[in-house]
N, C-alpha and C positions, 0 to 999 in steps of 0.2 A: 554189363557185358556178360556173355555167357562163355564158358570154356568146357572142356571135356570134364567128365566126372570120373575118369580113370583114376585108379589109386595113385598112379605115379605123378599125376597132374596135382591132385589133392595134396600129396606128401611135399610136393615142390613149392606148392603156394604156401604151406605151414612153415617150411624150411625158410623160405623168403620172408616170412613175416607179412604176407599179403592177406587181409582179412578177406573172407569169402563165407557165402552161404550156400549150403547144399538143400536142394529141395528134392524130396524123395517119397515115393508112396510108401506105405506101411506094408509090412510082410504079408497081411491078410488081404492085400488087393491083387495078388497074383493073377486071380482069374479075370478080374476087371482089366488088368494091363495086357494080359494075352488076347482078350478080346479086342481091345483098343488097336493092337499091332495087326490083328487080323483084318479089322474093319478098315484100316488105313491102307490096307494092300501090301503090307511088308511080306517079303518072300518066305515061303514055308520054312526054309532052312533057318532063316533069323528068328522065326517064331519059336521053332524047336530049340534053339540055343538059349532063348529067354527062358522058355519053359524049364529046361535043364539046369540054369544057373542063377535064376530070379532069387531064390533064398540066399545064396552066397553073396550075390553082387549087393543086394539090398543090406544084409547083415553087414558087409564090410563098409558100406557108406553109413550106417547107423552108428557104428562104433568110432567113426573118424572124429578125432579131437582136434581142437585148434580152429573151430569153425562154427557158424550158427547153423542150426538144423530146422527147416520146416518140412512137417510131415504132412503130405496131402491126404484128405479125407476122401472116402468114396466119392465118385462123381466129380471131384475137384480137379482141375487142371492148372498148369503153371500160370496162364494168364489170370486165373483167379486170385492167386497169390499175390501176383504184382498189382492187380486191382485194388486188393485189400490194403497193402502197403502204401499205394499212391494216395489213398483216402485218409490215411493217419496223419 
């Protein structure tokens, strides 16, 4: 199941004792992620919002406690993580 990665949702999951995994890119992948959002046709306003907040949003996720973290590598997508976990 996928849920929002917003801070309030993550905190509620921790508070409720619900185990979860956060999958996120590294800070160094900002340019790659900006390119992905442009390539998939996101609105310029959204891309600008991401450019302005990427470091803050990713840092907030990186310091999240009470969960497992999976950090995506360059060129890696969410589907790649699930393919790897399914084969274990």
